[in-house]
FISE-945038 format. One record per residue: residue number from 1; residue in three letters; z, y, x of N, C-alpha, C, O in turn. Coordinates in Angstrom, 3 decimals, decimal comma. Layout:
# residues N
+-----+--------+----------+----------+----------+----------+----------+----------+----------+----------+----------+----------+----------+----------+
| num | residu |       nw |       nv |       nu |      caw |      cav |      cau |       cw |       cv |       cu |       ow |       ov |       ou |
+-----+--------+----------+----------+----------+----------+----------+----------+----------+----------+----------+----------+----------+----------+
| NUM |    Ala |        Z |        Y |        X |        Z |        Y |        X |        Z |        Y |        X |        Z |        Y |        X |
...
+-----+--------+----------+----------+----------+----------+----------+----------+----------+----------+----------+----------+----------+----------+
//
This chain:
# residues 116
+-----+--------+----------+----------+----------+----------+----------+----------+----------+----------+----------+----------+----------+----------+
| num | residu |       nw |       nv |       nu |      caw |      cav |      cau |       cw |       cv |       cu |       ow |       ov |       ou |
+-----+--------+----------+----------+----------+----------+----------+----------+----------+----------+----------+----------+----------+----------+
|   1 |    Met |  -67,455 |   22,093 |  -15,372 |  -66,347 |   21,550 |  -14,580 |  -66,731 |   20,162 |  -13,961 |  -66,986 |   19,309 |  -14,812 |
|   2 |    Pro |  -66,813 |   19,810 |  -12,813 |  -67,087 |   18,395 |  -12,418 |  -66,087 |   17,312 |  -12,866 |  -64,908 |   17,600 |  -13,069 |
|   3 |    Pro |  -66,563 |   16,077 |  -13,015 |  -65,558 |   15,094 |  -13,440 |  -64,487 |   14,970 |  -12,185 |  -64,600 |   15,431 |  -11,049 |
|   4 |    Phe |  -63,307 |   14,123 |  -12,819 |  -62,255 |   13,886 |  -11,895 |  -62,699 |   12,776 |  -11,147 |  -63,059 |   11,759 |  -11,738 |
|   5 |    Asp |  -62,720 |   12,869 |   -9,622 |  -63,034 |   11,747 |   -8,930 |  -61,741 |   11,429 |   -7,956 |  -61,250 |   12,124 |   -7,067 |
|   6 |    Ile |  -61,363 |   10,106 |   -8,454 |  -60,014 |    9,780 |   -7,924 |  -60,025 |    9,414 |   -6,245 |  -59,077 |    9,540 |   -5,471 |
|   7 |    Thr |  -61,351 |    8,940 |   -5,951 |  -61,408 |    8,707 |   -4,459 |  -61,417 |    9,858 |   -3,453 |  -61,113 |    9,755 |   -2,265 |
|   8 |    Arg |  -61,808 |   10,974 |   -4,088 |  -61,913 |   12,255 |   -3,337 |  -60,390 |   12,878 |   -3,484 |  -59,965 |   13,582 |   -2,568 |
|   9 |    Phe |  -59,684 |   12,650 |   -4,486 |  -58,301 |   13,080 |   -4,685 |  -57,343 |   12,317 |   -3,716 |  -56,414 |   12,865 |   -3,124 |
|  10 |    Ala |  -57,653 |   11,052 |   -3,622 |  -56,741 |   10,008 |   -2,657 |  -57,166 |   10,410 |   -1,296 |  -56,301 |   10,344 |   -0,422 |
|  11 |    Leu |  -58,366 |   10,821 |   -0,965 |  -58,633 |   11,008 |    0,693 |  -58,023 |   12,495 |    0,914 |  -57,522 |   12,765 |    2,005 |
|  12 |    Leu |  -58,062 |   13,349 |   -0,006 |  -57,420 |   14,758 |    0,227 |  -55,959 |   14,842 |    0,155 |  -55,385 |   15,548 |    0,984 |
|  13 |    Trp |  -55,275 |   14,197 |   -0,751 |  -53,799 |   14,380 |   -0,949 |  -53,072 |   13,084 |   -0,478 |  -51,859 |   13,161 |   -0,282 |
|  14 |    Gly |  -53,754 |   11,827 |   -0,267 |  -53,010 |   10,808 |    0,069 |  -52,176 |   10,947 |    1,418 |  -50,946 |   10,905 |    1,415 |
|  15 |    Pro |  -52,865 |   11,100 |    2,462 |  -52,152 |   11,396 |    3,774 |  -51,010 |   12,384 |    3,766 |  -50,006 |   12,230 |    4,461 |
|  16 |    Gly |  -51,214 |   13,469 |    2,901 |  -50,095 |   14,495 |    2,792 |  -48,795 |   14,126 |    2,077 |  -47,662 |   14,458 |    2,427 |
|  17 |    Ile |  -49,161 |   13,339 |    0,952 |  -47,991 |   12,697 |    0,108 |  -47,313 |   11,557 |    0,976 |  -46,085 |   11,516 |    1,038 |
|  18 |    Leu |  -48,071 |   10,659 |    1,629 |  -47,555 |    9,794 |    2,706 |  -46,590 |   10,252 |    3,684 |  -45,471 |    9,752 |    3,804 |
|  19 |    Val |  -47,064 |   11,270 |    4,426 |  -46,386 |   12,035 |    5,202 |  -44,951 |   12,426 |    4,567 |  -43,859 |   12,132 |    5,053 |
|  20 |    Leu |  -45,172 |   13,110 |    3,442 |  -44,045 |   13,754 |    2,689 |  -43,053 |   12,807 |    2,390 |  -41,869 |   13,118 |    2,513 |
|  21 |    Val |  -43,461 |   11,455 |    1,935 |  -42,537 |   10,467 |    1,696 |  -41,671 |    9,861 |    2,859 |  -40,505 |    9,469 |    2,820 |
|  22 |    Val |  -42,594 |    9,892 |    3,942 |  -41,922 |    9,229 |    5,184 |  -40,968 |   10,372 |    5,666 |  -39,830 |    9,998 |    5,950 |
|  23 |    Phe |  -41,225 |   11,610 |    5,794 |  -40,159 |   12,693 |    6,105 |  -39,045 |   12,724 |    5,033 |  -37,921 |   13,026 |    5,435 |
|  24 |    Ser |  -39,199 |   12,473 |    3,831 |  -38,078 |   12,696 |    2,896 |  -37,249 |   11,447 |    3,048 |  -36,052 |   11,548 |    2,781 |
|  25 |    Tyr |  -37,688 |   10,373 |    3,412 |  -36,794 |    8,966 |    3,726 |  -36,253 |    9,374 |    5,045 |  -35,025 |    9,296 |    5,044 |
|  26 |    Gly |  -36,754 |    9,785 |    6,179 |  -36,160 |   10,000 |    7,449 |  -35,155 |   10,943 |    7,379 |  -34,139 |   10,785 |    8,056 |
|  27 |    Phe |  -35,308 |   12,021 |    6,567 |  -34,270 |   13,001 |    6,298 |  -32,901 |   12,703 |    5,502 |  -31,745 |   13,055 |    5,736 |
|  28 |    Ser |  -33,475 |   11,906 |    4,453 |  -32,342 |   11,231 |    3,797 |  -31,537 |   10,344 |    4,521 |  -30,334 |   10,352 |    4,260 |
|  29 |    Arg |  -31,961 |    9,578 |    5,383 |  -31,202 |    8,557 |    6,297 |  -30,455 |    9,373 |    7,236 |  -29,335 |    9,015 |    7,601 |
|  30 |    Leu |  -31,064 |   10,591 |    7,711 |  -30,241 |   11,328 |    8,690 |  -29,076 |   12,110 |    8,170 |  -28,042 |   12,343 |    8,796 |
|  31 |    Ala |  -29,391 |   12,526 |    6,829 |  -28,184 |   13,118 |    6,016 |  -27,138 |   12,132 |    5,699 |  -25,990 |   12,575 |    5,677 |
|  32 |    Leu |  -27,316 |   10,832 |    5,440 |  -26,548 |    9,892 |    5,221 |  -25,522 |    9,661 |    6,502 |  -24,295 |    9,753 |    6,475 |
|  33 |    His |  -26,297 |    9,364 |    7,532 |  -25,684 |    9,168 |    8,855 |  -24,869 |   10,307 |    9,342 |  -23,906 |   10,015 |   10,051 |
|  34 |    Trp |  -25,091 |   11,540 |    9,083 |  -24,394 |   12,834 |    9,440 |  -23,109 |   12,826 |    8,413 |  -21,996 |   13,059 |    8,883 |
|  35 |    Ile |  -23,247 |   12,587 |    7,163 |  -22,178 |   12,665 |    6,282 |  -21,189 |   11,367 |    6,851 |  -19,983 |   11,576 |    6,974 |
|  36 |    Asp |  -21,641 |   10,312 |    7,117 |  -20,766 |    9,192 |    7,455 |  -20,010 |    9,456 |    8,708 |  -18,861 |    9,042 |    8,862 |
|  37 |    Lys |  -20,698 |   10,193 |    9,663 |  -20,050 |   10,482 |   10,891 |  -19,026 |   11,585 |   10,609 |  -17,944 |   11,507 |   11,190 |
|  38 |    Ser |  -19,267 |   12,630 |    9,752 |  -18,185 |   13,747 |    9,387 |  -17,201 |   13,087 |    8,749 |  -16,089 |   13,429 |    9,149 |
|  39 |    Met |  -17,197 |   12,094 |    7,726 |  -16,236 |   11,524 |    7,064 |  -15,475 |   10,837 |    8,107 |  -14,257 |   10,993 |    8,029 |
|  40 |    Glu |  -15,951 |   10,049 |    9,153 |  -15,318 |    9,263 |    9,895 |  -14,270 |   10,295 |   10,866 |  -13,113 |    9,975 |   11,138 |
|  41 |    Val |  -14,850 |   11,435 |   11,268 |  -13,880 |   12,361 |   12,136 |  -12,873 |   12,812 |   11,235 |  -11,706 |   12,867 |   11,622 |
|  42 |    Lys |  -13,204 |   13,156 |   10,027 |  -12,432 |   13,707 |    9,037 |  -11,016 |   12,664 |    8,926 |   -9,861 |   13,077 |    9,022 |
|  43 |    Arg |  -11,402 |   11,287 |    8,713 |  -10,362 |   10,377 |    8,466 |   -9,584 |   10,094 |    9,860 |   -8,379 |    9,848 |    9,821 |
|  44 |    Gln |  -10,160 |   10,124 |   10,874 |   -9,561 |   10,086 |   12,185 |   -8,674 |   11,395 |   12,493 |   -7,657 |   11,301 |   13,180 |
|  45 |    Gln |   -9,024 |   12,380 |   12,056 |   -7,804 |   13,510 |   12,111 |   -6,954 |   13,290 |   11,163 |   -5,788 |   13,556 |   11,456 |
|  46 |    Thr |   -7,198 |   12,797 |    9,874 |   -6,048 |   12,627 |    8,991 |   -5,302 |   11,492 |    9,396 |   -4,126 |   11,491 |    9,032 |
|  47 |    Gln |   -5,660 |   10,625 |    9,992 |   -4,972 |    9,349 |   10,537 |   -4,102 |    9,981 |   11,855 |   -2,918 |    9,675 |   11,996 |
|  48 |    Ser |   -4,645 |   10,697 |   12,606 |   -3,799 |   11,290 |   13,766 |   -2,683 |   12,161 |   13,186 |   -1,595 |   12,236 |   13,756 |
|  49 |    Gly |   -2,914 |   12,726 |   12,212 |   -1,829 |   13,746 |   11,592 |   -0,749 |   12,733 |   11,038 |    0,418 |   12,932 |   11,375 |
|  50 |    Phe |   -0,992 |   11,851 |   10,361 |    0,074 |   10,853 |    9,815 |    0,728 |   10,035 |   10,775 |    1,845 |    9,562 |   10,568 |
|  51 |    Asp |    0,029 |    9,834 |   11,901 |    0,657 |    9,076 |   13,203 |    1,830 |   10,180 |   13,748 |    2,993 |    9,858 |   13,988 |
|  52 |    Val |    1,380 |   11,288 |   13,865 |    2,123 |   12,380 |   14,431 |    3,555 |   12,413 |   13,564 |    4,677 |   12,203 |   14,026 |
|  53 |    Ala |    3,256 |   12,690 |   12,375 |    4,397 |   12,753 |   11,398 |    5,269 |   11,623 |   11,310 |    6,479 |   11,835 |   11,224 |
|  54 |    Arg |    4,801 |   10,371 |   11,320 |    5,298 |    9,072 |   11,315 |    6,252 |    9,054 |   12,540 |    7,444 |    8,785 |   12,393 |
|  55 |    Thr |    5,692 |    9,355 |   13,798 |    6,376 |    9,403 |   15,079 |    7,547 |   10,295 |   15,128 |    8,599 |    9,976 |   15,681 |
|  56 |    Tyr |    7,336 |   11,452 |   14,522 |    8,468 |   12,460 |   14,507 |    9,577 |   12,070 |   13,450 |   10,747 |   12,364 |   13,691 |
|  57 |    Leu |    9,251 |   11,446 |   12,343 |   10,185 |   10,751 |   11,533 |   10,916 |    9,821 |   12,200 |   12,136 |    9,770 |   12,043 |
|  58 |    Glu |   10,299 |    9,028 |   12,972 |   10,936 |    7,649 |   13,507 |   11,812 |    8,273 |   14,629 |   12,753 |    7,625 |   15,084 |
|  59 |    Gln |   11,551 |    9,389 |   15,035 |   12,429 |    9,799 |   16,206 |   13,680 |   10,552 |   15,619 |   14,780 |   10,528 |   16,170 |
|  60 |    Phe |   13,454 |   11,111 |   14,647 |   14,522 |   11,824 |   13,894 |   15,435 |   10,840 |   13,404 |   16,622 |   10,872 |   13,726 |
|  61 |    Val |   14,942 |    9,931 |   12,614 |   15,822 |    8,915 |   12,074 |   16,657 |    8,019 |   13,296 |   17,712 |    7,434 |   13,052 |
|  62 |    Ser |   16,088 |    8,017 |   14,467 |   16,565 |    7,232 |   15,569 |   17,816 |    8,211 |   16,139 |   18,894 |    7,753 |   16,516 |
|  63 |    Ala |   17,530 |    9,403 |   16,132 |   18,554 |   10,394 |   16,644 |   19,569 |   10,460 |   15,594 |   20,751 |   10,572 |   15,917 |
|  64 |    Gln |   19,211 |   10,402 |   14,342 |   20,431 |   10,411 |   13,318 |   21,071 |    9,383 |   13,396 |   22,292 |    9,501 |   13,295 |
|  65 |    Lys |   20,549 |    8,141 |   13,582 |   21,182 |    6,817 |   13,771 |   22,203 |    6,829 |   15,006 |   23,364 |    6,420 |   14,970 |
|  66 |    Ser |   21,618 |    7,314 |   15,970 |   22,476 |    7,522 |   17,316 |   23,729 |    8,443 |   16,978 |   24,867 |    8,100 |   17,298 |
|  67 |    Gln |   23,496 |    9,452 |   16,413 |   24,462 |   10,391 |   16,114 |   25,531 |    9,750 |   15,183 |   26,720 |    9,931 |   15,446 |
|  68 |    Ala |   25,124 |    8,937 |   14,004 |   25,973 |    8,392 |   13,256 |   26,803 |    7,267 |   13,994 |   28,002 |    7,109 |   13,763 |
|  69 |    Asp |   26,165 |    6,570 |   14,808 |   26,994 |    5,546 |   15,596 |   28,083 |    6,162 |   16,462 |   29,214 |    5,676 |   16,470 |
|  70 |    Ala |   27,752 |    7,248 |   17,206 |   28,691 |    8,057 |   17,696 |   29,914 |    8,519 |   16,811 |   31,111 |    8,410 |   17,080 |
|  71 |    Phe |   29,435 |    8,958 |   15,903 |   30,616 |    9,438 |   14,879 |   31,424 |    8,131 |   14,480 |   32,655 |    8,117 |   14,486 |
|  72 |    Ser |   30,771 |    7,205 |   14,188 |   31,434 |    5,888 |   13,815 |   32,445 |    5,504 |   14,947 |   33,602 |    5,162 |   14,704 |
|  73 |    Arg |   31,965 |    5,579 |   16,083 |   32,868 |    5,112 |   17,137 |   34,045 |    6,086 |   17,328 |   35,141 |    5,651 |   17,680 |
|  74 |    Leu |   33,820 |    7,498 |   17,085 |   34,845 |    8,320 |   17,221 |   35,888 |    8,213 |   15,875 |   37,112 |    8,349 |   15,872 |
|  75 |    Ala |   35,078 |    7,954 |   14,864 |   36,160 |    7,744 |   13,606 |   36,995 |    6,425 |   13,886 |   38,170 |    6,422 |   13,519 |
|  76 |    Thr |   36,497 |    5,360 |   14,478 |   37,171 |    4,168 |   14,822 |   38,288 |    4,664 |   15,980 |   39,418 |    4,185 |   16,080 |
|  77 |    Ala |   37,807 |    5,584 |   16,718 |   38,950 |    5,774 |   17,761 |   40,118 |    6,524 |   17,127 |   41,298 |    6,223 |   17,307 |
|  78 |    Val |   39,655 |    7,585 |   16,323 |   40,556 |    8,442 |   15,504 |   41,662 |    7,628 |   14,650 |   42,879 |    7,807 |   14,599 |
|  79 |    Glu |   40,811 |    6,633 |   13,967 |   41,644 |    5,818 |   13,170 |   42,774 |    5,071 |   13,589 |   43,748 |    4,834 |   12,874 |
|  80 |    Arg |   42,609 |    4,667 |   14,886 |   43,595 |    3,916 |   15,528 |   44,817 |    4,683 |   16,028 |   45,894 |    4,131 |   16,257 |
|  81 |    Arg |   44,618 |    5,815 |   16,161 |   45,701 |    6,629 |   16,648 |   46,431 |    7,315 |   15,348 |   45,863 |    7,733 |   14,339 |
|  82 |    Asp |   47,827 |    7,324 |   15,629 |   48,723 |    7,933 |   14,617 |   49,069 |    9,311 |   14,809 |   49,769 |    9,621 |   15,773 |
|  83 |    Ser |   48,653 |   10,177 |   13,993 |   48,937 |   11,710 |   14,304 |   49,451 |   12,253 |   13,151 |   49,608 |   11,607 |   12,115 |
|  84 |    Glu |   49,762 |   13,598 |   13,314 |   50,391 |   14,312 |   12,229 |   49,582 |   14,621 |   11,083 |   49,897 |   14,694 |    9,895 |
|  85 |    Asp |   48,144 |   14,841 |   11,838 |   47,112 |   15,216 |   10,859 |   46,354 |   14,166 |   10,267 |   45,157 |   14,330 |   10,027 |
|  86 |    Ser |   46,949 |   13,097 |   10,011 |   46,213 |   11,728 |    9,642 |   45,667 |   11,906 |    8,176 |   44,670 |   11,232 |    7,914 |
|  87 |    Phe |   46,164 |   12,703 |    7,195 |   45,516 |   12,824 |    6,069 |   44,030 |   13,708 |    6,274 |   42,990 |   13,464 |    5,662 |
|  88 |    Glu |   44,199 |   14,657 |    7,169 |   42,899 |   15,208 |    7,265 |   42,009 |   14,223 |    8,100 |   40,808 |   14,150 |    7,842 |
|  89 |    His |   42,529 |   13,519 |    9,023 |   41,665 |   12,576 |    9,686 |   40,965 |   11,484 |    8,803 |   39,833 |   11,046 |    9,012 |
|  90 |    Gln |   41,859 |   11,084 |    7,721 |   41,145 |   10,162 |    6,958 |   40,047 |   10,718 |    6,148 |   39,022 |   10,067 |    5,944 |
|  91 |    Glu |   40,240 |   11,950 |    5,663 |   39,210 |   12,719 |    4,982 |   37,771 |   12,705 |    5,599 |   36,707 |   12,439 |    5,040 |
|  92 |    Met |   38,016 |   13,061 |    6,896 |   36,882 |   13,142 |    8,004 |   36,346 |   11,685 |    8,059 |   35,152 |   11,388 |    8,082 |
|  93 |    Leu |   37,262 |   10,923 |    8,075 |   36,748 |    9,340 |    8,315 |   35,885 |    8,803 |    7,100 |   34,856 |    8,135 |    7,202 |
|  94 |    Ile |   36,427 |    9,172 |    6,068 |   35,463 |    8,896 |    4,899 |   34,368 |    9,469 |    4,832 |   33,359 |    8,818 |    4,558 |
|  95 |    Ala |   34,317 |   10,843 |    5,072 |   32,929 |   11,416 |    5,098 |   32,010 |   10,976 |    6,125 |   30,794 |   10,977 |    5,929 |
|  96 |    Ile |   32,541 |   10,598 |    7,219 |   31,760 |   10,239 |    8,505 |   31,140 |    8,757 |    8,196 |   30,030 |    8,437 |    8,621 |
|  97 |    Lys |   31,948 |    7,895 |    7,428 |   31,650 |    6,522 |    7,380 |   30,516 |    6,490 |    6,194 |   29,586 |    5,684 |    6,194 |
|  98 |    Ala |   30,713 |    7,404 |    5,268 |   29,773 |    7,662 |    4,171 |   28,239 |    8,063 |    4,849 |   27,228 |    7,422 |    4,563 |
|  99 |    Met |   28,240 |    9,148 |    5,727 |   27,117 |    9,606 |    6,434 |   26,552 |    8,414 |    7,152 |   25,338 |    8,207 |    7,135 |
| 100 |    His |   27,434 |    7,580 |    7,817 |   26,858 |    6,504 |    8,616 |   26,171 |    5,428 |    7,678 |   25,101 |    4,941 |    8,043 |
| 101 |    Arg |   26,705 |    5,071 |    6,577 |   26,099 |    4,266 |    5,817 |   24,805 |    4,792 |    5,212 |   23,811 |    4,075 |    5,099 |
| 102 |    Asp |   24,846 |    6,168 |    4,795 |   23,519 |    6,618 |    4,194 |   22,642 |    6,505 |    5,332 |   21,623 |    5,897 |    5,004 |
| 103 |    Ile |   22,641 |    6,875 |    6,611 |   21,777 |    7,039 |    7,588 |   21,300 |    5,572 |    7,879 |   20,106 |    5,376 |    8,104 |
| 104 |    Glu |   22,169 |    4,570 |    7,880 |   21,888 |    3,166 |    8,184 |   20,785 |    2,640 |    7,042 |   19,813 |    1,947 |    7,343 |
| 105 |    Arg |   21,086 |    3,069 |    5,720 |   20,199 |    2,869 |    4,557 |   18,916 |    3,464 |    4,752 |   17,954 |    2,779 |    4,406 |
| 106 |    Leu |   18,682 |    4,686 |    5,272 |   17,507 |    5,276 |    5,672 |   16,807 |    4,572 |    6,586 |   15,610 |    4,334 |    6,425 |
| 107 |    Ala |   17,461 |    4,188 |    7,592 |   16,775 |    3,593 |    8,733 |   16,326 |    2,130 |    8,352 |   15,371 |    1,673 |    8,980 |
| 108 |    Arg |   16,882 |    1,405 |    7,450 |   16,384 |    0,273 |    6,953 |   15,266 |    0,429 |    6,000 |   14,475 |   -0,496 |    5,814 |
| 109 |    Arg |   15,163 |    1,638 |    5,349 |   14,204 |    1,824 |    4,337 |   12,773 |    1,651 |    4,608 |   12,055 |    0,986 |    3,861 |
| 110 |    Pro |   12,327 |    2,268 |    5,715 |   11,001 |    2,133 |    6,194 |   10,455 |    0,767 |    6,646 |    9,259 |    0,478 |    6,583 |
| 111 |    Glu |   11,450 |   -0,080 |    7,120 |   11,221 |   -1,301 |    7,527 |   10,704 |   -2,120 |    6,193 |    9,638 |   -2,736 |    6,202 |
| 112 |    Ser |   11,533 |   -2,064 |    5,101 |   11,352 |   -2,693 |    3,869 |   10,070 |   -2,242 |    3,200 |    9,324 |   -3,069 |    2,676 |
| 113 |    Ala |    9,799 |   -0,943 |    3,210 |    8,360 |   -0,511 |    2,691 |    7,180 |   -0,867 |    3,430 |    6,073 |   -0,939 |    2,896 |
| 114 |    Val |    7,424 |   -1,126 |    4,832 |    6,115 |   -1,671 |    5,538 |    5,987 |   -3,001 |    5,097 |    4,849 |   -3,381 |    4,822 |
| 115 |    Ser |    7,022 |   -3,863 |    4,962 |    6,723 |   -5,235 |    4,617 |    6,170 |   -5,478 |    3,250 |    5,735 |   -6,588 |    2,945 |
| 116 |    Arg |    6,175 |   -4,502 |    2,445 |    5,837 |   -4,683 |    1,065 |    4,194 |   -4,827 |    0,988 |    3,639 |   -4,993 |   -0,099 |
+-----+--------+----------+----------+----------+----------+----------+----------+----------+----------+----------+----------+----------+----------+
//
């Protein structure tokens, strides 16, 4: 068996190993770039989903607030009148005013959560 010749080994295998290292580095950079882009797209999709939900909840709270305001105005109008059903009206007024306070508290809660 002939002795091990390092120069012959370097000439035969050196360029192949060098090309393999360069391609491995290039493919790893390409894979990292592809993963970063796919994660960015996934983050944007998640963010847009949260934005849709936030917009829906803001519209819902706004509608509930305007409805509560209308109920409150109605309750004030009924409260001013004297009627035979005043006891029933008073019960309805108490319920409407409690609902109005709850909705007002819900409407103020997101503002305080955002400021934290």
